[in-house]
ZABASE-480145 format. One record per atom (N, C-alpha, C, O, CB): residue in one letter; x, y, z. Coordinates in steps of 0.05 Angstrom, whole numbers, plus 5000, padded with zeros to 4 digits. Glycine has a CB too. Example, Ala and Ser with C-alpha at 12.3 -4.5 7.8 and 13.67 -1.06 7.14 Angstrom:
<rs>
A526448865156 A524649105156 A526449345156 A528549345169 A522649115181 S525749555142 S527349795143 S525850015157 S526850235161 S528249885114 
</rs>
This chain:
<rs>
M695227531907 M698127591913 M698827631940 M697427771955 M699027821900 P701427501950 P701627531975 P703627771987 P705827731998 P702327271984 W702727991982 W703628231988 W702828262019 W701028122029 W702528441968 S704328452034 S704028452060 S701828662060 S700628702038 S706628512078 E701228792081 E699228982088 E700929262082 E703329232082 E698128932121 W700129492076 W701429742071 W703029802100 W701729782121 W699129982061 I705329882100 I706429952123 I707230252123 I708330332103 I708729792127 Q706830442141 Q708130682142 Q710030742168 Q709630752192 Q705930872141 S712430752152 S715130782173 S715231042183 S714331242171 S718030732159 D716531022207 D717031312216 D719131442195 D720231322178 D718231322248 P719331712201 P720631882187 P723631862191 P724631882213 P719632122193 Y725031842170 Y727931842172 Y729732102166 Y729332262148 Y728831642155 E731332102182 E733432372191 E735232302161 E736432092157 E735932322231 R735132532143 R736832572122 R737932812120 R736533002115 R735632522101 G740632822124 G742233022126 G742833212100 G742033122078 G744532912137 T744133462102 T744433642077 T746233842094 T746633872118 T741233792062 L747333972069 L749634212076 L747734462074 L745634462061 L752534242050 A748734692091 A747734902088 A747634972057 A749634892046 A749035062104 R746035082043 R746235122012 R747935402007 R749535411989 R742835151997 Y747335642029 Y749535832025 Y750335902053 Y748935842072 Y748836082008 R752736032055 R753836152082 R754836442071 R755736502049 R756535932097 M754536602094 M754436902091 M756237062109 M755037042130 M751637002095 S757837172112 S759337412125 S759037672120 S759737772098 S761837392122 T757937822142 T757738102137 T759338262153 T759138242178 T755138202139 Q760938432144 Q761738602170 Q760738942164 Q760339042142 Q765738582175 T760439032184 T759139292187 T760439432213 T761539312231 T755739242190 G760139712211 G761339882229 G763940052220 G764940042198 G761839712250 A764540172235 A766740392228 A768240502256 A766740552275 A765140672212 T770540532257 T771940712283 T772940942275 T775041012285 T774240572297 N771641082257 N772041392253 N770241552263 N769941762251 N772041472227 Y768741512284 Y766541712292 Y767841942313 Y769741882328 Y763841532308 T766942142313 T767742362334 T765342442349 T763142432339 T769042632321 G765942532379 G763642692391 G764742812413 G767142782421 G761142532399 G763042952425 G764243102453 G764742912475 G766542952492 G762143312466 T762842682474 T763442472491 T762942212485 T761042142471 T762442512510 I764442062496 I764841792491 I761541682484 I761241572463 I766541642521 D759741712498 D756341652494 D755841702463 D755141552445 D754141892514 E756842052461 E755742022435 E757141862411 E755941792391 E755242272427 V759441832415 V760841682393 V759641412394 V758541342374 V764041672396 V759741272412 V758240982414 V754940962402 V754040752392 V758240872449 G753841152405 G751441202396 G751341262361 G749541172347 G750341422413 D752641382354 D753241422328 D754441172313 D753841122290 D754941632328 A756341012330 A757040752313 A755040552319 A754840362302 A760040632319 E753640552340 E751340362337 E749140412324 E747740212322 E750440302359 S748040602313 S746340662295 S747240582273 S745440522258 S745640882295 A749940552261 A750940502237 A750840192234 A750640082212 A753840632233 L751040072256 L751939772256 L750039582238 L751039382228 L751839652287 Y747639652233 Y745839482220 Y744539622197 Y742339542188 Y743939372238 S745939842186 S744639992162 S746439932144 S746139992120 S744240322164 G748439802151 G750039742118 G750839982104 G751239962079 G747939582094 S751240212116 S751240522107 S754440552106 S755140622084 S749640762131 S756340502124 S758540522130 S760440412107 S760140212093 S758640412153 A762640612108 A764140512076 A765840262078 A767240172059 A766440762062 E765640142104 E767339912112 E765839702110 E766839472110 E768539932140 A762939732108 A760939472104 A761739312079 A762639402058 A757639562100 E761339042084 E761738832061 E760838622070 E760838592094 E764438772051 T759738412050 T758138172049 T759438012033 T759938072009 T755438212041 T760237782043 T761137572024 T759537312027 T759537182048 T764237522028 V758237242006 V756636962008 V758436711993 V759336721970 V753337001992 Y758636502010 Y759936282003 Y758236051996 Y756335982009 Y761436212023 G759135911971 G757735671965 G757335451979 G758635431999 G758535591948 Q755935281972 Q755335001991 Q757934891999 Q758634902023 Q753634741973 L759534781978 L761934681984 L764634821988 L766834711985 L762234521968 S764535041993 S766635241996 S768335182020 S770635262021 S765435521998 G767035022047 G768334932069 G768935212085 G770935212099 G770834752062 V767535422084 V767635672103 V765235632120 V763335512111 V767535982087 N765335732149 N763335672167 N764135902180 N765935912197 N763135392183 P762736122170 P763036482182 P761936402210 P760336222216 P760536792161 G763236602228 G762636682260 G762036922258 G761537032237 G764736652282 A762137042283 A760837272292 A763337412308 A764737252322 A758037212310 S764037702308 S765837822326 S765138092327 S763938202308 S768537792320 R765938252351 R765538522352 R768238632364 R769638482378 R763038602369 F769038892358 F771239002367 F770239342371 F769139472353 F773838922344 E770839412393 E769639702401 E772739792411 E774239672426 E766739702430 N773140062397 N775240172405 N774740562410 N773940712392 N777440062382 Y775340642432 Y774340912437 Y777441012446 Y779340862452 Y771540932461 T777241322446 T779241412455 T779341752456 T778541882437 T781341282440 D780141852477 D780042152483 D782342252464 D784542152463 D780442232518 S781642402455 S783442522430 S785642672440 S787642692426 S781842722410 G785542792465 G787342952476 G785943252475 G786643422491 G790142922462 T783943292456 T783243542460 T780243562477 T778543382476 T783043672431 P780043732489 P778543772510 P775343682499 P774543832481 P778944082519 G773543492507 G771543402497 G771343332470 G769543412456 G770143542501 L773043192462 L773043042439 L774142742437 L776442672442 L774243202423 W772342602429 W772642292433 W773042182402 W771742272383 W769842142449 T774342032400 T773941852369 T773741572377 T774241472400 T776841872344 G772941432355 G772641132356 G770040972341 G768741082323 G772441082387 G769540772348 G767340632342 G767440332340 G768740212358 G766440722320 I766240212323 I765439882325 I765239772291 I763939862273 I761839852343 V766639602293 V767039372276 V765939072285 V766838942304 V769839362272 Q763738972267 Q763238692278 Q763038552251 Q763738652230 Q760438652297 T762238332254 T761538082237 T759637892244 T759837782266 T763537932233 Q757837832227 Q756237612234 Q755437482208 Q755637592186 Q753737682251 G754337192216 G754537002200 G751836852191 G750536822212 G756436852212 V750336732169 V748636672166 V748536412147 V749636422125 V747636862163 A747436232156 A747535932142 A744635902129 A742835912146 A748135662167 W743935862105 W741435742092 W741035492083 W742635372068 W740835852073 F739135412091 F738435172082 F735735052069 F733635172073 F738935042101 D735734882056 D733134802034 D732934542030 D734834412037 D733534922004 T730934422020 T730434112014 T731434001979 T730833791968 T726634062018 D733134241967 D734434151947 D735633891940 D735433751920 D735834281946 D736833841961 D738833651965 D737533341973 D738633121972 D740733771988 L735333391981 L733933151997 L732532971979 L731632771989 L731733252017 E732333031950 E730832871929 E728332731945 E728032501952 E733032631916 L727032911949 L724132811961 L722332641941 L721232431948 L722233071969 A722132741918 A721232631892 A721632311891 A719932141888 A722832771867 T724332281895 T725831991883 T727231761908 T727631521906 T728732101862 W727531921927 W729631781946 W727231581965 W725031651974 W731832051969 R728531331967 R727331151980 R729130961996 R731230911985 R725731021962 E728530852021 E729130712044 E728530482024 E726230482017 E727530772074 W730330242012 W730030012001 W730329762021 W729629542013 W731830011978 F731329802045 F730729672063 F729929772089 F731629822106 F732229542063 P727729792093 P726529992115 P726429812142 P726029572142 P723130102106 N727029952165 N727429832190 N726429602202 N727329422216 N726929982205 E723829672189 E722229412201 E723229182185 E723128972198 E718629422198 L724029152164 L725128852150 L727428752171 L727928512175 L726628882112 Y728728952181 Y730728742199 Y730228562220 Y731728402229 Y732528882212 D727328622228 D726128432253 D724828202234 D723528022244 D723528592277 L725228202208 L724027922193 L725927752182 L728227842181 L722227982169 T725527532174 T727127392159 T726827292137 T724727172132 T727627252169 E728727312118 E728727242086 E728227012088 E729226852104 E731027282067 G726226972066 G725826662061 G723026572078 G721226442068 G728726472074 V723026682107 V720526592122 V718826822126 V716326772124 V721226462151 D719327022129 D717827272124 D717227382106 D714927452102 D718427432133 Y719227432088 Y718827542060 Y720827472043 Y722727362053 Y718827822060 E720727502020 E723127431997 E723327571970 E722427801970 E722827151989 V724127511954 V724327691929 V721827701911 V720427501909 V726727591912 R721527891901 R718327921889 R718927741861 R721027711849 R717028311880 P716827641856 P717127491828 P717927621807 P719327501791 P714727391818 D717527871803 D718628041778 D721028141779 D721828321764 D717228271772 R722628011801 R725328141807 R726827941809 R725827721812 R725628311830 T729927951808 T731827731813 T732527741830 T733727541834 T733627681801 G732627931852 G734028001879 G737228171874 G739128181890 G734327681897 S737028251853 S739428461852 S738528751850 S740128931850 S741328411825 E735628811847 E735029031845 E734529261877 E734229191900 E732728971828 D734429461868 D734129571897 D731129521910 D730729501934 D734729911896 D729329501891 D726629421904 D725529121896 D723329061887 D724429641895 A728128941906 A727628661897 A725728511919 A724728281916 A730628481893 F725328691943 F723328561962 F720728701970 F718928621984 F724728501986 I721329001955 I718829121969 I718229321950 I719729371930 I719129241999 E715729471957 E714329641936 E712929921946 E710929911961 E712129461923 Y713830101940 Y713030371951 Y710230471936 Y709930461912 Y715630591944 E708730561951 E706130771936 E707830981921 E710231011925 E703830951960 D706231131903 D706531331889 D706931571911 D705831561933 D704231341871 G708231741905 G708231961923 G710532081928 G712331941920 G707331901944 V711432351942 V714232431947 V714432431979 V712332411992 V715032741934 G716532441989 G717332462012 G716632722028 G717232932018 G719932432011 Q715332712048 Q715032952064 Q716633082089 Q717432922106 Q712832922073 V717133282092 V718933422109 V716933382135 V714433432133 V719933752099 Q718133302158 Q716333312184 Q717733482202 Q716733572222 Q715833022197 G720433532195 G721833742224 G724533772210 G724833682188 G722233562262 W726333882224 W729333922219 W730433872245 W729133922265 W730334212207 T732633782246 T734733832271 T737733892267 T738933802247 T734733592287 G738934052285 G742034072285 G743534152301 G742334282319 G742834192269 F746034142304 F747734202324 F750434332318 F751934272299 F748133982336 A750934552337 A753634642338 A754734662363 A753034702380 A753934872326 P757134662373 P758334772400 P758635062399 P760635152388 P761234652405 G757335182406 G757735542411 G760235612423 G760735432439 G755535682432 R761935782423 R763835812434 R764336162431 R764136282409 R765635612423 I765036282455 I766636492456 I769436472456 I770436402477 I765936622475 T770836512438 T773936432431 T775536622442 T777936542445 T774536432399 S775136842450 S776737032458 S775337272464 S773337352451 S778637072440 I776337392482 I775637652496 I778337822503 I780337732515 I773837592525 T777638102493 T779938292505 T778138562514 T775838642511 T782638372479 G780138652526 G778838942542 G780839052560 G782538942573 G776038872562 S780339292559 S782439502569 S781239582602 S781439802613 S782539812546 F780139342612 F779739442638 F778739112647 F778438932631 F777339732641 D778439102674 D778238862689 D775338712679 D773738892675 D778338942722 G774338482674 G772138272675 G770238382652 G767838432654 G770538252707 P771838422628 P769938462606 P767238232598 P767037992603 P771938472582 H765538392587 H763538182586 H763338122559 H764638282545 H760838272597 A762137942546 A761137922517 A759037722511 A758637522526 A763337852499 T757537782487 T754437662481 T755237562457 T756837652442 T751637882479 V753637302454 V753337212423 V750837052428 V750036922447 V756037002408 K749637112401 K746836982394 K746636802378 K748636812364 K745037122386 W744836602371 W744036442350 W741136472350 W739736472370 W744936162353 R740236502323 R737436612321 R736036462289 R736836512266 R737637012322 L734136302297 L732436152269 L731236392254 L729836562265 L729635912278 L731736392231 L730036552212 L728236362196 L729136182182 L731936722192 S725936402197 S724236192179 S721136392182 S719836462202 S724035792197 P720736442159 P722036362132 P724536582129 P724536822137 P719536382105 P726236472118 P729536632110 P729236872099 P727136932088 P731636482088 P731537042100 P731037262079 P732637142054 P733836922055 P732337602089 A732337332032 A733437252010 A736237272006 A737437482011 A732437361992 V737337041996 V740437041997 V741637291977 V741037311953 V741636721985 P743337471991 P743537731971 P745737671946 P746637861934 P744538021989 A746337441941 A748437411916 A748437091914 A748236961935 A751937551922 I748736971893 I749036641891 I752236641879 I753236771861 I746336471864 P753336441897 P755936401891 P755836121873 P753935991868 P757736401920 D758736081864 D759235791856 D759135621880 D759135711903 D762135751843 P758835331872 P758135191897 P761635161911 P761735071934 P756234851890 F763435211901 F765635181910 F767435431920 F769635441931 F766635041892 G765835641910 G767335921912 G764936121925 G762636071931 G768636051877 S766336351927 S764536571942 S764336831918 S765336841896 S766136701976 V762637011933 V761637241915 V761637411934 V761237351958 V758837221899 T762137721924 T762037951938 T758838071934 T758038121911 T764538151927 A757138121956 A754638231953 A754238491965 A755838571981 A752838071962 S751938641957 S751938891976 S751638802007 S751038592019 S749239101969 P752339032013 P751938972052 P749438932059 P747639092055 P752839242073 F748838652075 F746538552078 F747338492114 F749038322121 F745638282054 A745638672131 A745938602158 A743738562173 A741838712169 A747338772171 L743538332192 L741338282208 L741338432233 L743138602236 L741038012212 T739338402256 T739938532278 T739238232300 T737638052294 T737938852281 P740838272324 P740938112350 P737138022352 P736437812362 P742338362381 S735438212340 S732738112349 S730837982330 S728437922333 S731238322361 D732337952306 D731637792280 D731037512286 D732437372301 D734037782259 G728737432273 G728037152282 G727837042311 G727437202329 G729736992270 T728236812316 T727536682344 T729236542356 T730036352343 T725436522343 A730436552385 A732636472392 A732736152392 A730835992396 A733236592415 I735536092389 I735735812387 I737835802411 I737335652431 I736735672355 A739935952411 A742135942441 A743136192444 A742836352426 A745035732441 Q744336242462 Q745636492462 Q747636432490 Q747336262507 Q743236762464 I749636612488 I751436632514 I751036972516 I750837132497 I755336492509 V751137032547 V750437302548 V751837372572 V751637262594 V747437372547 N753537642564 N755237722588 N756837442597 N756637292616 N753137842615 A758237442579 A760537202588 A763237372603 A764037582595 A761937002555 T764337242625 T766537442634 T769037302629 T771137432634 T766237522666 T769337082620 T771436892616 T773637062599 T773237122576 T770436622602 T776037132613 T778037212595 T780037012585 T780936822598 T779337422607 G780637072560 G782736842550 G782136622543 G783936522530 G784336762566 S780236502546 S778636192545 S776136212535 S774836422531 S778136062573 S775235932530 S772835862513 S770835882534 S771235802557 S772835562498 S768236022523 S765535972543 S764135882522 S764535972500 S763836242560 G762135642528 G761235462507 G758335442516 G757535532538 G762835172505 V756635322498 V754035262500 V753335042479 V755034972463 V752435502497 P750734902478 P750434712457 P748834872438 P747135002450 P749134422465 V748934912414 V746635032396 V744834812384 V745534682364 V747935222372 N742834792395 N741134592390 N738434692368 N736934862377 N740034492421 L738134622349 L736434652329 L734334482324 L734734252316 L737534662310 S731934582328 S729434362329 S727534582318 S727334822325 S728334202363 I726334422298 I724134542284 I721834292275 I722534082266 I725634712256 A719434362279 A716934192280 A715634322249 A715534552240 A714734252314 G714734092238 G713134142215 G714234152187 G716634142183 G711834372220 P712534182167 P713634112141 P715034422126 P714234552107 P710633972121 V717234462142 V718834732132 V720834642115 V722234452122 V720334922156 S721034762089 S721834712064 S724234902062 S725434882041 S719634752043 E725235102081 E727335312080 E727535532105 E725535642115 E726935462053 F729735552111 F730535662135 F733435792133 F735135762115 F730335442154 A733835962157 A736336012157 A737236072183 A735336142197 A736936202139 V739536062194 V740836072218 V742736322218 V744236362199 V742235812224 L742536472238 L744236712245 L745636672269 L744536582289 L742736952248 I748636752268 I750336792292 I751437082287 I752837162268 I752736562296 I750137252314 I751037472314 I751737632345 I750437562365 I749137582299 T753237772347 T754137882374 T751838102382 T750238192366 T757338022371 D752038182411 D749838372418 D751438562429 D753838522431 D747438272436 E750338792438 E751439022447 E752738992472 E752038842490 E749639212449 S755239172472 S756839142497 S755539212525 S753839392525 S759239302494 S756039132545 S754839262569 S757139352588 S757039322612 S752839052584 D758839442576 D762039442588 D762939742581 D765339792580 D764339182571 I760839962574 I762040202575 I762740312599 I760840392613 I760640362563 P765040342608 P766040402638 P765740712645 P765940792668 P769340312641 F765240912619 F766641162625 F763941332629 F764241522645 F768941282600 S761841312621 S759741482634 S759841532658 S759341332673 S757341412632 G760441822672 G760241902694 G762541742715 G762441732739 G757441862699 G764641632697 G766541502711 G769341652718 G769341902722 G767041282694 D771441512720 D773941622721 D774341862697 D774041772675 D775941392719 P774942112699 P775442322672 P778342222668 P779142222645 P775242702678 G780042122689 G782542022676 G782641802650 G784341772632 G783941902698 D780641682653 D780141442635 D780341542601 D778741702591 D776741292644 S782441422589 S782741592562 S782241362541 S782041442517 S785941762558 T782141052548 T781740962528 T780240702536 T780340592558 T784040952514 Y778740622513 Y776640442524 Y777140212495 Y776940302472 Y772940622529 I777639922498 I777539782481 I776639452487 I777839322504 I779839842472 H775139372475 H773339142481 H772838972456 H771339072440 H770639232492 G773738782452 G772638542431 G772838262439 G774138132455 G774338552404 W770438182416 W770837862425 W770037722396 W769437862377 W768337732454 V770237452395 V769337302378 V767537072385 V767436962407 V771237232368 G766237022364 G763936752371 G763836572346 G763736652323 G760336862376 T763936282353 T763736142335 T761735892340 T760735852362 T766136092329 G761235742319 G758935612322 G756635552304 G754635412309 G758035712340 L757035682283 L754635712264 L754235422251 L756035302240 L755135962240 I751435322255 I750635092242 I751235062217 I750435232201 I748235052242 G752834862208 G753334842178 G751634652157 G751334672133 G756134752175 S750534462177 S749234232164 S746734152181 S746934212205 S751333992160 A744534022174 A742434022186 A741133702176 A741933562158 A740834292179 G739133642192 G738033372184 G735133442185 G734033592201 G738833112205 A733833292159 A730733342157 A730233062163 A731532862158 A729233452128 Y727633112177 Y725732832179 Y724032842157 Y722533022152 Y723732802206 V724332622142 V722932572121 V721332252124 V722132032128 V725032602098 R718432382118 R716632102123 R716232012090 R715232162074 R712932172142 L717031812084 L716631682059 L713831542049 L712531442067 L718531502058 P713031532025 P710331392028 P710431152039 P712531052046 P708931362006 R707831022042 R707830742051 R708830542031 R708830572007 R705230672059 W709630312045 W710830052031 W709729822037 W708229812057 W713630002036 R710329572019 R709429322033 R712029112018 R713429171999 R705529222025 Y712028952030 Y713828742022 Y712528482010 Y710228442014 Y715528682045 W714228311995 W713028031979 W713227812004 W715427752012 W715327901949 K711327722013 K711527462030 K711627182013 K710927171989 K708727442048 P712826962027 P712326772012 P710226642013 P709026592034 P713926652013 G709526561987 G707626441980 G707226301947 G708726351928 G705926621987 Q705326151946 Q705026041914 Q702526231897 Q700126251903 Q703825641915 L703826351877 L702026511860 L700126241853 L700826001853 L703726691832 P697726341848 P694826291838 P695826101807 P697626181793 P692926651831 L694625901802 L695425821776 L693825821756 L691425801760 L696325611775 R695125851730 R692925901710 R692025681700 R693325471699 R693426061690 Q689825721691 Q687725531683 Q686225601654 Q686225841649 Q685525531706 R685025451634 R684825421610 R681725231608 R681425001616 R687625311598 Q680325381598 Q678425121586 Q678724931568 Q679324981545 Q676425181577 R678324681579 R678624461563 R676324481542 R674024581545 R678624211580 D677724351516 D675424311493 D673424071490 D671724041472 D676924311468 D673923881514 D673123641513 D670223621537 D669423401545 D675823431519 G669023871546 G667623881566 G668223821593 G666623881611 G666023771560 L670223701598 L670523601627 L671523841644 L672124051632 L672723351631 A671623821673 A671824031688 A675124141687 A676923991684 A670623941715 L675424341690 L677924511698 L679424331719 L678724201738 L677024821712 R681724381707 R683424231731 R686724361724 R687624351702 R683223821727 G687824451741 G690124631745 G692624401751 G691924221767 G689524871772 A694824391743 A697024191746 A698424361767 A697824601766 A699024111718 P699924301785 P701224401805 P703524491792 P704324331775 P701724221828 S705124731795 S706824921788 S709824771800 S710024681823 S706025231801 W711824761779 W713724611783 W716324791788 W717224901767 W713824411760 R717724851812 R719424961822 R722824841816 R723624621824 R718524971848 R724025001802 R727324931798 R729225001816 R730125221820 R728525041776 G729824741831 G730924881857 G729724921876 G727324841880 G731825101856 T731525081896 T730625131922 T732025481925 T732225631945 T731924851947 S732725521901 S734725771909 S732326051900 S729926001896 S738625771884 R733326331898 R731126491897 R730526481863 R728526611856 R731826811912 Q731626371843 Q730726281820 Q728026161823 Q726426191805 Q732626101809 A726925991848 A725025871843 A722326011841 A720025911842 A725225691858 T722926271839 T720526451830 T719726461802 T717626571797 T721026721837 N721326351781 N720426231761 N719425971758 N720825761761 N721926251747 R716825981751 R715125771753 R714125671722 R713125801705 R712725861771 W714725391722 W713925251697 W710625211702 W709525161723 W715724931695 R709425251677 R706325161681 R705424931660 R705624931635 R704225441677 S704424761675 S703724541658 S700124461658 S698924481678 S705724291669 Y699324391640 Y696524421636 Y695524111621 Y696624041600 Y695824711617 L693823981632 L692723711626 L691423771595 L690223591583 L690123611652 
</rs>
């Protein structure tokens, strides 16, 4: 049979949207203390506990179109009463979950592999004799098996889109982190909708670093960084986190006692919403031009076996239909 040798193609990149995306708001601005440092400490300790009354989490479905970002707003004020400060922090963070469910690893095949583009139909390969030419597998055959994930890639343009501050030169930080294995999604939404979940907060040290903007000082305009996701190996699920980090701009400790208000806020965008999986498919082979072996039968007159040449009808692809004749 004129099959080619088995061929192992390089992995194909196959894209998928994030399965779920989540936005969590945590923190509060109603803390009190004798100094701003006391208020800041109380506010910071509550950010990732999900214990504040304002904490809320929303999980979005795969096709909802929402791509959460990260934000942070700090507001501290001298109440006018000696030794009494009020205020706190409110921040949001975003998470995107990815898996292999949409990749159809058991059934997806590339029916015209890249290698065939370097060959000529009718010269190097042709329609299989058991196909008409209109089928997906008209030219090739795959071995049994499922596609194997070899790694992942993804990209987003990371930005700090706004910074506000009641002082000159405010700083802002946003981080992107890979969570592998991922945390369990706190609720399952409709693919086109969203659902409210129990507060679920991650920290800036969770997972491993993908990208970050640290202490950006640009006020009123964008600061950007490429967010490049790269995962090697057979990873079947993971998540990506976008999160702000603590401010480095508390100007009041040991500062001017006349300062009575501290406001600082910023917004980060660029959560990765889609990713590409590198999938290695099973080996495949193509049908090479050639003549099938002739069928032969034993004569009943004791003479030697003799096969008649096959007859081809025309020169089209229907030439694979062969007429057998015997003497």
